[in-house]
N, C-alpha and C positions, 0 to 999 in steps of 0.2 A: 744218229740218235739224239733227240732233243734233250737238253739238260733240264733237270727239275728245279723249280723255283720254290724254295721252302718259305720265303717271305710273302708269297702271294696270299691274298685274302681268300678265305674259304667261300665257296659259292654254294648257298643252300638251295636245294631244289624247290622248297616252299617255306612259307612262314615269313615273319617280319624280318626286315633288314634295317640296320641302324646306320644313320648318317650322322655321326657325332661331330659336334663343333665345341671346342673348349670355351667355357664361359669364363669371363674375366670380371664381370660385375653383375649385380642384380640376379643372383641365383640362390637357391636353397638346397641344402644337402638333406636328402630323405633316404632313410634306410629301406632295404628290401623287405625287412620284416613288416613294414607298414604297406609298402607299395604292392606286395604280393601276399598280403594276409589272406588266410583261407576262410576266416569266419566273418570278416567285415564285408559289408556291402560296398558296391562301387561308390555310392553317394557318401558313405562314411569315410572311405579312403580319400576321395577328392576333398571332402570337407576338412579332414585332418591335414592334408597337404596345404590347403589354403590357410588354415589357422597357424601352421608352423612358418608360413612365408610372410605373414604380416608382422609389423613391428609391435613391441610391447605397448600396451595401453589401448590397442584397437578394440572397439566394442564388437563382441561376437555373440550378442543375444539372439534369440530366435527371430525376433522382428527385424533386427539389423541384418541377419543373414538372408532372411526372406526378401528384404528389399534389395539385396546385392545379387542374388541368383534367381533363377527361374523356378526353382523348387518351392513348394509351399511350406507353411509353418509345420504341418504335421510330419512331412517327410524329413525336414531338417531336425525336428525334435527327436525323431526316431534315430537319426544318424548320430546326434549328440549323445543319446543314451548308449548307443553301441560303443562309441569312443570312450565313454566313461566306464562302461563295463569292462573293456579290454585294457584300461589303464592309460590310454593316450590322453585322457582329459580328466581333470578333477575339479569339482565345484564344491565350495564350502560357503556357508552363510556366516556373516559376522555382524555383531551388533555395534553400531557406532555410539559415541557418547550422547549424541542428540536424540537417540531413540530409533534412528533409522536402521533398517536391515539391508545389507548389500551382499551380493554374491561374488566371491573371489574365484576366478577361473584360471587354472594353471594348465598349460599344454606341455606334455612330456613327449619328446621326440624318441625316447627310448625307455619304455616303461620298466620299472624295477631297478634302474641304474641310479646311482647317487650323482646328482649334478656336480660338475666340477666348480670349485670355488677358486676364482682367480685371486691369487695373493699379490699384494703390491710388491714391486721389485725393490730390493733393499737399496737404500741410499748409499752411494759410495762414501767412504770416510773422507773427511777433509784432508788436504795435503798438509804435511808437517810444516810448522813455521820455520822460516829460514833463520839461521843463526845471525844475530846482530854483530856487526863488526865493532870492536871496542875502540873508541876514539883515542887518538894520541894525547898523552898528558902534556898540557902546556906548561912551560917553565914559569915558576912562581917568581914575580918581580921582587927584588930585594929593596926594601924601603931605604930611601936616601935621607939622612938627617938634614933638617932645614938649617940654614945658617943662622947663627945667633946674632941679633942686632946689638949694637952698643947701647949702654945705659942712657947715653945722652938722647938717643932717638926714641927712647921709650916714652910713651904718652899715656896718661891715665885714661881708663875706659870711660866713655861718655855715660853720664847718668841717664837711666831710662826715663823718658818723658811719661808723665802720668796720662793714662787713657781716660777719655771723657766718660763720665758716668752714663750708663745706659738708661734710657727712658723706661719707666715701668710699663709693662704690657697692659693693655686695657683688659679689664675683667670680662670674661665671656658672658655674652648675653644669655639670660635665662631662657631655657627652652619653653615654648608655649605648652601649657598643660593640655593633655588630651581631654576633649569634652566628656563630661560624665555621661554615662549611659542613661538614656531616657527611660524612666521607670514605666512599667506596663500600666496602661490605664485601668482604673478599678472597674470591676464588674458591676453593672447597674443592679439595683435591688428593687423589688416591687414595693408599692405603697402599703399593701396589706398582706396579711399572712393567710394562705389557703393551702391546707395539706393536700387536697386533691390536685391543685395546680402544681405544687412542688413535686409531687410524685410523677405527674405527666412530664415535667421538665427533666427530671432525672432519667426517666425511661427514654426520652428523646435523645439525650446525650449518649446513653448507652447504645442506642441503635445506630449511631452514626457510622460505626465500623462495618455495618452491613451495607451501607451505601457506598463507602470508600474505606478500604482496609487501612489506609494511612491515618485515619482519624480514630485510632484505638486509644481510648482514655482510661485511666485508672479510677478507682473509686474515690480517691482523694480529690482528683481534678473534677470529677462529676459533682461532688458536694460543693466545690468552690464555684463552679460555673452554673449550677442550677438556678440561683437567684437571677442571673442575667437572662436565662431563657424564660423565667417567670415574668420578667418585666416585658419581654416581647409579647408573651401570651396575654398579659394584662392590657396591653395597648391594642389588642384586637388582631394580632398576627396569628394566622393559622399554623398548625404544626408543620404542614408541608412547606409553607413559606419560610419558616425558620430553617428547616433542613436545606432548602435550596440556597438560602443566603450563606449558610455555614460551609457548604460543600462546593460552591461554584468557584471555578478558576483557581484551583489549588496549585501550589508549586509542585515541581516534580518530586522533590525529596524534602518535605517539611521537617525542619529541625526540632520544632517544639509545637506539636499539634495543639496542646492545651493553651499555650500562649497565643497561637493564631486565632483560636476560637474566642478567647477572651477579648482580643483586639476587635474582632468583627462584632461581637455582642455589644461592645461599647461604642465603636465608631459608626456602626450602621443602625443604631437604635432608632426604630421608627417613632415619629411624633405621636402625641396624644390626639385622638380624634374627638371633636365635640359631639354632643348628643344629636341624634338624628331627629329633625323636626318633621313630624308627619302631619299632613293635613287632615282635618276632621272628615269623617265619612259624610258624604252627601245624603241627606234624608229627603227624598222627594215629597212634595206636598200632597195633601189629600186631593182626590179628583173632585171635579165639580159635580154637584147633584142638583136636581130641579125639584123645588118644593111643590107637591101636588095641590096645596091649598092656595098659596099666593102666586105660584108660578115664577118664583124668584130662584136665581142660581146661587148656590153656596157650596163650600168645600166640606166634604164629610167622607169618612171611609166607607159608609154604606148609605144607600138611598133612604129618604125619609123627609120629615118636615124640617123647615128652617128653625132657627132659635126662637123667633118671635111667634110663629105659629104654634110652636111646641108649648110656649108659656100660655098662650090663649086657650089652647086645647086642654091643657092641664087644669087651668082655673075653671073652665066651663064644666069639665067633668067633675071636679071636686065640688 
């Protein structure tokens, strides 16, 4: 009679047979609650396994997954919704400080369970210090009295020689004074007073902040700088030309906008222009006319007799 082998593998008449090989690297542990889920589709289960196998930080957007697999965006989006509905995936939107909105995606390999928090291992206490050995006490030497010399050999102490007098130290040179700050140039003033021109200059200075927000001036600065703008307008400069001269090539952070404008109004003041000499209008001469009496040519705006024939005719008629 043959003996029974209880360790023999069972032979199934049908169905799948497993040929397991133990993994030692590059593997992912997946629970049967996901692999054999009754409500999830096959696409959702495979997508969940893929998401759990990739390292943290991998992009798993719809377009990224569609570029990775053969399924389309609609099918992948439906699978992501299934995982989100069953708790295997959670997506939240966050507002960044710069105004951007990003989506945070978290993959849960076991929905409903609290993830384990790895605590750092406690640091072992330092070893106790070793006791120091006390050094042996050295014997204290006993002072030996010096022999006393006889009085004959005693000599008087030498007198200390006088030390040479020290030369006086030279007086420190005076530090050069810092150059005085150059005063700001005065704002030019117009030669005559014009209320309309003064009002236009004040409005031009007030509107500079609309051209560049760094040129925001106060009312006191506008009253001080308005005569300078009047001088420009008096010399024939247009309002647009004045604005371009005051706002061109500004520094990144002007410390004193009013001082900068005062300097430009004074340093770039346009010269006076002389009067414009216009040529007199050309007056064409009268056309030539032919006298019907003497048949001579003469200039006249309208046809008729010449001057001599006109005098004779007038005297004859009279």
